[in-house]
C-alpha positions in Angstrom: 79.9 120.3 115.7 78.7 117.9 118.4 81.2 115.3 117.2 84.1 117.8 117.4 83.1 118.6 121.0 82.8 114.8 121.7 86.4 114.2 120.6 87.7 117.1 122.6 85.9 115.8 125.7 87.3 112.3 125.2 90.8 113.5 124.7 90.7 115.7 127.9 89.2 112.8 129.9 92.0 110.5 128.8 94.7 113.0 130.0 96.3 111.9 133.3 99.1 113.0 135.5 101.1 110.5 137.5 104.4 111.1 139.4 106.4 112.8 136.7 104.3 111.5 133.8 101.7 112.9 131.5 99.6 110.1 130.0 97.0 109.8 127.3 95.5 106.3 127.1 98.6 105.0 128.9 100.8 106.6 126.2 103.4 108.9 127.7 103.6 112.5 126.5 105.4 115.6 127.8 104.5 119.2 128.0 107.1 121.3 126.2 107.6 125.1 126.1 107.7 126.9 122.8 111.4 127.5 123.4 112.0 123.8 122.6 111.1 124.6 118.9 113.0 127.9 119.0 116.2 126.1 120.3 115.8 123.4 117.7 115.6 126.0 114.9 118.5 128.0 116.2 120.7 125.1 117.1 120.1 123.1 113.9 120.6 126.3 111.8 123.7 127.2 113.7 125.3 123.8 113.1 123.9 122.9 109.7 122.9 126.1 108.0 120.2 125.7 105.3 120.2 121.9 105.8 118.5 122.5 109.1 115.2 123.1 107.2 115.2 119.5 105.9 116.0 118.1 109.4 113.2 120.1 111.0 110.8 118.9 108.3 111.9 115.2 108.6 111.6 115.4 112.4 108.1 116.8 112.1 107.2 114.2 109.5 108.1 111.4 111.8 106.2 113.0 114.7 103.1 113.5 112.4 103.2 110.0 111.0 103.6 108.2 114.3 101.0 110.4 116.1 98.5 109.5 113.3 99.4 105.8 113.3 99.3 105.6 117.1 96.0 107.5 117.4 94.4 105.4 114.7 95.4 102.2 116.5 94.7 103.3 120.0 91.4 105.0 119.2 90.4 102.6 116.4 89.8 105.5 114.0 89.2 105.2 110.3 90.8 107.9 108.1 88.1 110.6 108.0 87.5 110.4 111.8 91.3 110.3 112.3 91.7 113.6 110.5 89.1 115.3 112.7 90.6 113.7 115.8 94.2 114.7 114.9 93.4 118.4 114.4 91.4 118.5 117.7 94.2 116.7 119.5 96.9 119.0 118.1 94.8 122.1 119.1 94.3 120.7 122.7 98.1 120.0 122.9 98.8 123.6 122.0 100.0 123.4 118.4 97.7 126.1 117.2 94.1 126.9 116.1 93.1 125.0 112.9 90.6 126.1 110.3 89.9 125.7 106.6 90.5 121.9 106.7 90.2 120.1 103.4 90.7 116.4 103.3 90.1 114.8 99.9 91.3 111.2 99.8 90.4 110.8 96.1 92.7 113.7 95.0 95.1 112.8 97.8 95.0 116.3 99.1 95.1 117.8 102.7 95.0 121.5 103.3 94.8 123.3 106.6 95.3 126.9 108.0 96.8 127.5 111.4 96.5 130.6 113.6 98.7 131.0 116.6 101.1 128.2 115.6 103.5 127.2 118.3 106.3 127.2 115.8 105.5 130.8 114.7 105.6 131.8 118.4 109.2 130.6 118.5 110.4 132.3 115.3 111.6 135.8 114.5 109.9 137.7 111.7 110.9 136.2 108.3 110.6 137.0 104.6 109.1 133.7 103.6 107.3 130.7 105.2 109.5 129.1 107.8 107.4 126.5 109.7 109.4 123.5 108.7 108.5 121.4 111.7 104.8 122.0 111.2 105.0 121.3 107.5 106.7 118.1 108.3 104.1 117.2 110.9 101.3 117.6 108.3 103.4 115.8 105.7 103.7 112.9 108.1 99.9 112.9 108.7 99.4 112.9 104.9 101.9 110.1 104.4 99.9 108.0 106.9 96.5 108.9 105.4 97.4 108.4 101.8 99.9 105.5 102.2 102.5 107.1 100.0 105.3 109.7 99.9 103.9 113.2 100.1 105.2 116.7 100.4 103.8 119.5 102.5 104.3 123.1 101.4 103.7 126.1 103.6 102.0 128.6 101.2 101.8 131.6 103.6 103.1 132.1 107.1 102.3 134.3 110.1 106.0 134.8 110.7 106.2 136.5 107.3 103.3 138.8 108.3 100.4 136.8 106.9 97.1 136.3 109.0 97.6 132.5 109.1 100.0 129.8 108.1 98.5 127.7 105.3 99.8 124.2 104.4 99.0 121.9 101.5 99.9 118.2 101.4 99.9 116.3 98.2 101.7 113.3 96.7 105.4 113.8 96.2 105.3 112.2 92.8 102.2 113.5 90.8 
């Protein structure tokens, strides 16, 4: 537990605000409202229909991969520490509250549960899991960690009435 608090403290100490900029270790970030995800969902779905799901996933995948790669390089983190760091960083950045984390590099498996997902907060009630961006985000993290193509499936979703969103990342080709 002490290590988790240490990462959180380090991350918060690295956060700086300069004339129109939000910086973490001289890397530029921006603070976004949940409506950004809501507008991405509704705009993409309005233009592309069901294909929007794939675009949201691929966008999340790119974000997850490059956040993991950049964090690993900037913070000099090996994979197990990177996993812990990434989920603390994502929580600090407002993506949600993470629990039930399973990282098994031998089985090439990553599982996580999310409460209060920023994506769920931007969605209407649904019949089935609908967090395509978050699934892509975790898929991108898995792709970086395992060094191969992976797929992330959302097993259950708060937007569908479940208590949490649960995601599972595994190799695309088993």
